[in-house]
GURO-339501 format. One line per field, with one value per residue (C-alpha): residue in one letter; x, y, z. Coordinates in pm, whole numbers. Example, Ala and Ser with C-alpha at 12.3 -4.5 7.8 and 13.67 -1.06 7.14 Angstrom:
// GURO-339501
residu = A|S $
x = 1230|1367 $
y = -450|-106 $
z = 780|714 $
// end
This chain:
// GURO-339501
residu = M|L|N|R|N|F|M|L|T|D|T|Q|R|F|L|L|R|N|V|S|I|I|V|L|G|L|F|I|N|Q|M|L|Q|T|V|G|S|I|V|L|A|R|V|L|D|D|P|T|K|F|G|Q|V|N|L|L|L|Q|I|F|G|M|A|S|L|F|L|N|V|G|F|N|S|S|L|I|Y|T|F|S|R|K|P|M|E|A|V|Q|T|N|F|R|V|A|F|F|G|S|S|L|F|G|V|I|F|G|I|L|L|V|L|L|A|P|I|L|A|N|Y|Y|Q|L|P|E|L|K|G|A|L|I|L|S|S|I|M|F|V|F|N|S|I|I|N|I|G|V|A|S|F|S|G|N|R|D|F|G|V|Q|A|F|F|M|V|I|T|T|T|L|A|T|S|G|T|V|V|G|V|L|L|P|I|G|S|L|N|L|L|E|N|I|S|V|W|M|S|V|G|A|I|L|T|A|L|F|I|G|W|K|V|E|R|V|H|N|P|K|W|F|G|G|I|P|F|Q|E|V|R|S|M|M|A|Y|G|L|P|S|W|A|G|N|I|A|K|A|F|Q|Q|P|F|L|V|M|M|V|G|S|S|S|V|I|A|V|G|Y|L|S|N|G|F|R|I|T|G|F|I|G|I|I|T|W|A|F|M|I|V|T|F|P|F|V|A|E|S|A|Q|D|L|K|E|S|K|H|R|G|T|S|C|V|R|Y|N|N|I|F|L|Y|P|L|T|A|L|I|C|L|Y|P|D|Q|I|N|G|F|L|F|G|E|S|F|T|S|G|D|S|A|A|Y|I|R|L|M|A|L|G|V|L|F|S|S|V|G|R|L|G|G|S|I|L|A|G|I|G|K|T|K|A|N|F|W|V|M|I|V|A|G|I|F|V|I|A|I|V|P|F|I|A|A|K|S|P|V|L|A|V|C|I|Y|T|G|G|W|A|V|S|A|L|A|M|I|G|F|F|Y|Y|E|K|F|P|L|D|W|W|K|A|Y|G|Q|P|L|L|P|T|I|G|M|M|A|I|M|E|A|G|S|F|A|R|S|W|Y|P|I|F|I|I|A|G|L|I|G|L|L|L|L|T|I|M|I|E|K|R|P|H|T|G|T|D|V|H|T|P|A|A|Q $
x = -4975|-4812|-4806|-5071|-4795|-4639|-4966|-5017|-5326|-5509|-5344|-4996|-5067|-5193|-4881|-4634|-4794|-4775|-4428|-4315|-4472|-4314|-3970|-3979|-4062|-3801|-3538|-3612|-3594|-3260|-3128|-3232|-3052|-2745|-2735|-2776|-2485|-2274|-2334|-2258|-1932|-1813|-1919|-1774|-1469|-1375|-1426|-1448|-1730|-1898|-1880|-2041|-2328|-2388|-2376|-2652|-2854|-2815|-2929|-3237|-3290|-3265|-3497|-3758|-3808|-3973|-4239|-4613|-4602|-4814|-5092|-4989|-4999|-5324|-5474|-5362|-5540|-5864|-5865|-5836|-6127|-6355|-6292|-6588|-6501|-6154|-6248|-6501|-6300|-5970|-5797|-5862|-5749|-5432|-5365|-5408|-5211|-4919|-4896|-4899|-4625|-4435|-4438|-4332|-4054|-3940|-3916|-3721|-3482|-3414|-3326|-3094|-2920|-2643|-2585|-2541|-2320|-2096|-2092|-1972|-1750|-1933|-2070|-2235|-2463|-2649|-2814|-2882|-3082|-3272|-3374|-3472|-3733|-3989|-3919|-4013|-4357|-4433|-4284|-4538|-4817|-4671|-4667|-5036|-5124|-4931|-5087|-5440|-5344|-5157|-5473|-5663|-5388|-5328|-4958|-4913|-4999|-4797|-4491|-4540|-4551|-4241|-4059|-4185|-4082|-3732|-3694|-3767|-3556|-3260|-3303|-3303|-2974|-2801|-2950|-2836|-2479|-2504|-2720|-2616|-2831|-2660|-2439|-2577|-2317|-2326|-2527|-2774|-2835|-2910|-3163|-3342|-3377|-3481|-3748|-3873|-3894|-4096|-4339|-4401|-4440|-4695|-4896|-4899|-5004|-5265|-5421|-5426|-5589|-5857|-5926|-5945|-6068|-6228|-6187|-6340|-6053|-6218|-6432|-6402|-6116|-6270|-6032|-6146|-6051|-5709|-5648|-5769|-5542|-5237|-5305|-5287|-5015|-4760|-4634|-4578|-4403|-4170|-4103|-4004|-3768|-3599|-3561|-3453|-3245|-2927|-2775|-2812|-2711|-2396|-2312|-2364|-2136|-1864|-1908|-1811|-1446|-1417|-1646|-1439|-1545|-1908|-1872|-1738|-2022|-2288|-2152|-2159|-2520|-2625|-2465|-2604|-2939|-3009|-3002|-3207|-3491|-3541|-3636|-3822|-4058|-4104|-4190|-4471|-4639|-4553|-4786|-5110|-4979|-4928|-5222|-5464|-5387|-5338|-5598|-5413|-5078|-4932|-5015|-4887|-4551|-4534|-4606|-4357|-4093|-4155|-4123|-3793|-3668|-3737|-3608|-3273|-3257|-3219|-3038|-2758|-2593|-2626|-2461|-2188|-2109|-2086|-1855|-1639|-1604|-1654|-1374|-1476|-1847|-1753|-1499|-1724|-2011|-1834|-1490|-1152|-1095|-1360|-1196|-952|-864|-1139|-1406|-1403|-1435|-1728|-1902|-1855|-1970|-2276|-2376|-2359|-2562|-2836|-2825|-2852|-3123|-3332|-3383|-3549|-3729|-3895|-3938|-4126|-4366|-4420|-4504|-4725|-4921|-5024|-5103|-4779|-4657|-4421|-4123|-4084|-4031|-3814|-3581|-3524|-3431|-3182|-3021|-3010|-2893|-2539|-2520|-2639|-2434|-2098|-2064|-2046|-1735|-1547|-1655|-1391|-1101|-1209|-1490|-1446|-1492|-1813|-1948|-1855|-2067|-2355|-2327|-2292|-2601|-2799|-2642|-2746|-3100|-3123|-3057|-3316|-3577|-3512|-3553|-3895|-4009|-3956|-4107|-4420|-4418|-4389|-4047|-4000|-3837|-3486|-3315|-3559|-3568|-3198|-2990|-3094|-3088|-2725|-2598|-2605|-2430|-2153|-2109|-2092|-1835|-1616|-1609|-1532|-1260|-1094|-1095|-889|-584|-655|-553|-653|-926|-1090|-1390|-1476|-1485|-1712|-1957|-1940|-2004|-2326|-2436|-2368|-2575|-2866|-2842|-2807|-3100|-3323|-3208|-3307|-3631|-3725|-3685|-4014|-4118|-4314|-4580|-4931|-5013|-5120|-5479|-5686|-5905|-6272|-6471|-6619 $
y = 2833|2846|2538|2588|2533|2857|3047|3297|3285|3591|3556|3548|3837|4040|3965|4012|4346|4484|4340|4520|4849|4819|4714|5007|5243|5106|5113|5476|5553|5384|5549|5891|5835|5702|5985|6235|6071|6072|6449|6520|6308|6492|6845|6812|6622|6584|6245|6413|6646|6377|6151|6428|6468|6094|6077|6336|6144|5820|5989|6104|5747|5617|5880|5821|5459|5588|5794|5717|5453|5213|5442|5408|5017|5024|5263|5032|4744|4944|5079|4726|4598|4890|5175|5380|5370|5451|5760|5880|5812|5627|5859|6147|5951|5832|6179|6337|6065|6066|6447|6462|6207|6374|6702|6512|6343|6672|6821|6514|6559|6921|6803|6538|6758|6886|6540|6382|6683|6627|6248|6280|6588|6767|7103|7173|6876|7046|7321|7072|6841|7124|7266|6922|6877|7033|6778|6488|6642|6657|6325|6182|6336|6204|5842|5862|5992|5716|5456|5550|5450|5138|5019|5060|4847|5139|5040|5287|5585|5436|5406|5757|5901|5710|5857|6212|6191|6068|6320|6618|6481|6417|6748|6920|6761|6856|7221|7251|7201|7410|7700|7781|8014|8310|8206|7852|7573|7281|7048|7314|7413|7053|7028|7348|7231|6887|7032|7239|6922|6754|7040|7039|6666|6675|6952|6752|6418|6594|6748|6405|6239|6507|6469|6082|5984|6312|6215|6378|6588|6747|6600|6411|6166|5864|5726|5375|5398|5539|5238|4999|5135|5148|4797|4675|4900|4896|4537|4606|4938|4753|4482|4736|4909|4580|4511|4849|5012|4809|4991|5348|5229|5065|5383|5599|5377|5372|5754|5804|5730|5799|6009|5893|5533|5665|5771|5429|5252|5484|5421|5042|5053|5242|4993|4689|4867|4782|4409|4461|4593|4236|4090|4402|4370|3996|4060|4297|4045|3715|3767|3788|3528|3263|3376|3304|2936|2917|2639|2421|2328|2168|2459|2710|2536|2533|2906|2988|2777|2954|3302|3218|3049|3339|3582|3391|3349|3729|3789|3534|3656|4027|3959|3766|4045|4303|4066|4014|4378|4603|4854|4888|4953|5196|5383|5419|5560|5767|5825|5664|5879|5664|5329|5182|4846|4882|5006|4677|4475|4688|4633|4263|4210|4434|4239|3913|4076|4156|3795|3651|3897|3792|3444|3604|3890|3679|3382|3606|3715|3346|3233|3544|3430|3113|3300|3251|3601|3566|3443|3774|3974|3734|3661|4041|4051|3773|3973|4289|4172|4118|4465|4622|4411|4402|4686|4975|4810|4740|5007|5259|5009|4811|4935|4639|4396|4586|4526|4157|4141|4300|4044|3760|3861|3830|3487|3369|3512|3311|2987|3100|3150|2808|2667|2854|2685|2350|2479|2577|2245|2429|2336|2446|2251|2374|2247|2420|2735|2771|2507|2501|2883|2877|2661|2923|3176|2934|2868|3242|3298|3014|3157|3511|3395|3196|3509|3693|3493|3581|3949|4119|3853|3922|4117|3826|3596|3837|3833|3455|3431|3642|3431|3115|3246|3311|2969|2765|2956|2866|2508|2465|2643|2419|2109|1964|2097|1902|2065|2182|2432|2786|2808|3122|3205|3140|3432|3642 $
z = 2144|2488|2700|2974|3242|3123|3125|3402|3626|3739|4079|3934|3698|3992|4198|3920|3817|4169|4234|3920|4029|4377|4239|4003|4286|4513|4235|4155|4521|4569|4248|4364|4699|4526|4270|4549|4742|4420|4377|4743|4721|4413|4515|4869|4747|5117|5287|5626|5533|5328|5643|5857|5620|5614|5990|6007|5751|5935|6258|6068|5943|6296|6430|6160|6289|6604|6433|6418|6703|6492|6383|6021|6017|6203|5956|5665|5835|5884|5528|5391|5595|5673|5432|5530|5898|5814|5629|5894|6209|6190|5958|6196|6492|6314|6191|6532|6716|6477|6470|6853|6879|6608|6815|7126|6940|6798|7143|7257|6966|7062|7409|7281|7027|7257|7392|7045|6928|7230|7187|6822|6904|6625|6743|6403|6472|6753|6545|6263|6488|6644|6307|6183|6453|6229|5957|6174|6255|5887|5817|6069|5862|5537|5674|5760|5413|5239|5474|5350|4996|5106|5280|4956|4782|4546|4489|4194|4411|4704|4484|4345|4692|4785|4493|4563|4921|4834|4548|4782|5068|4848|4666|5004|5090|4762|4774|5134|5005|4689|4824|5188|5377|5565|5845|5883|5872|5622|5841|5947|5581|5499|5784|5678|5313|5404|5625|5338|5126|5403|5426|5051|5045|5332|5159|4829|4997|5210|4897|4735|5043|5046|4676|4673|5026|5146|5507|5811|5926|6224|6504|6827|6911|7066|7329|7272|6904|7003|7234|6974|6700|6925|7051|6690|6568|6850|6801|6434|6520|6758|6510|6231|6484|6563|6190|6057|6331|6276|5986|6122|6467|6319|6131|6435|6646|6383|6350|6707|6613|6241|6019|5720|5788|5799|5432|5334|5527|5373|5021|5089|5218|4908|4678|4853|4890|4524|4597|4913|4686|4558|4898|5004|4697|4751|5120|5024|4788|4977|5270|5064|4821|5093|5306|5017|5046|5420|5457|5213|5381|5074|4849|5107|5128|4745|4728|5011|4844|4510|4672|4824|4512|4283|4529|4537|4153|4141|4479|4447|4129|4220|4558|4386|4143|4422|4617|4311|4207|4513|4427|4071|4153|4435|4233|3932|4146|4408|4278|4342|4659|4822|4749|5003|5148|5409|5173|4977|5294|5410|5080|5073|5432|5374|5057|5254|5529|5286|5153|5514|5616|5323|5492|5805|5643|5370|5604|5841|5571|5478|5831|5883|5574|5756|6080|6261|6335|6627|6428|6249|6573|6755|6450|6415|6781|6735|6448|6649|6981|6846|6710|7034|7267|7088|6828|7077|7244|6924|6669|6777|6750|6445|6224|5991|6284|6373|6029|6067|6377|6186|5914|6161|6340|6023|5959|6303|6249|5921|6115|6375|6104|5962|6312|6330|6010|6183|6510|6323|6134|5804|5643|5289|5012|5098|4792|4557|4761|4837|4654|4292|4253|4367|4090|3806|4029|4118|3739|3670|3946|3822|3472|3586|3838|3560|3346|3610|3491|3121|3145|2830|2770|3096|2963|2745|3044|3229|2933|2920|3289|3251|2960|3146|3440|3209|3035|3354|3511|3211|3232|3598|3541|3247|3464|3579|3932|4183|4393|4311|4048|4145|4049|3977|4275|4235|4107|4384 $
// end
């Protein structure tokens, strides 16, 4: 018979089940992107062309942040509260609004294409961006379809759509290299095939929406509803831009002087993206988990501390392993031609950036759970201001220093988030959240570093370090914890 302290409540089972679904979807997504990048790197076997392709993909990533202007987040909110109203009216408003802004954005991208091609001194980029404009219109539609299932908390379907979207987009990138069309250049072929993938994804998701929700696609567009949805969604849209623009902006700035460095940066982001999945998954579940107990300050702090603690139990050792073995991981995945003195520095700095960013990203979800939402936006502004203000002036001379600024911005934002916890009179148990989870990782690193002097015995020390990590983690988790228990919610 298990001790009752180790029994899972209904709330914990719900959260863990959905975290597992989300982590699986995010992991498959990241794996698909990484495999696609590996195939491209080995097929092209040219760091310059590989950098050009990744520059195009980063521009796509940056452009995607500006889609939907908040209609998708507003639709999620409406579906979760008033599903019938969402099906009858809000879905149609969101679909129309997002499609309209998608068309406007596509036209804007066509106008910017020659400017960007000239800025990067890459003529092939112009045609690729013009051809890609159709892709962003359909991506706007895709986001609305996914939002309808997110609002219903159907995480399984949401994860499935996420995987389908990434599969077709990544396949389009690879097919664009392997099956060129006529006289189109490499980047134009990739744009064409990625657009085909977006069209197929939009058709599939539209079919699924019709089958499950059967929304009212046609009818009037009430202006008051448009204003209401935009009023709710725009702040969230702006916050997401502030949070997510930094990586593509950094790559685009570095790309202005060296497309080879773009390849190194992109590989680093794909490697560190795997550890970013951990915090991303915890962010998704932390908000409702903390919000449920928002009226009980002690319980909310306990839950917030637990979310950070278990995030760090996974995040610390994975970050340490990437920092210890950047060249080995990079060479194994992408080939020895993509390992250099700078590539290891990029990967280490990016891994630390992910670690620092987890403080602000997860902290914002915790404070939002108790109704304090302003911290999330301002902390992301703090992180991004350094990248905007400094990186454009140093990226050409020192790409490594530019990545240092990126990492340093996230470090400052982490301090800012801790300050917001005190400002909101909601400090966590910092030792349990950040201190204790670090101890097993320090032990693992000590054992592995000692093994570097043992030469032929080094693999044994690596295994010993991993075993030590597991044992130390179990030991600190078996120690009695203070704080309230997480009880099962009362039956509705």
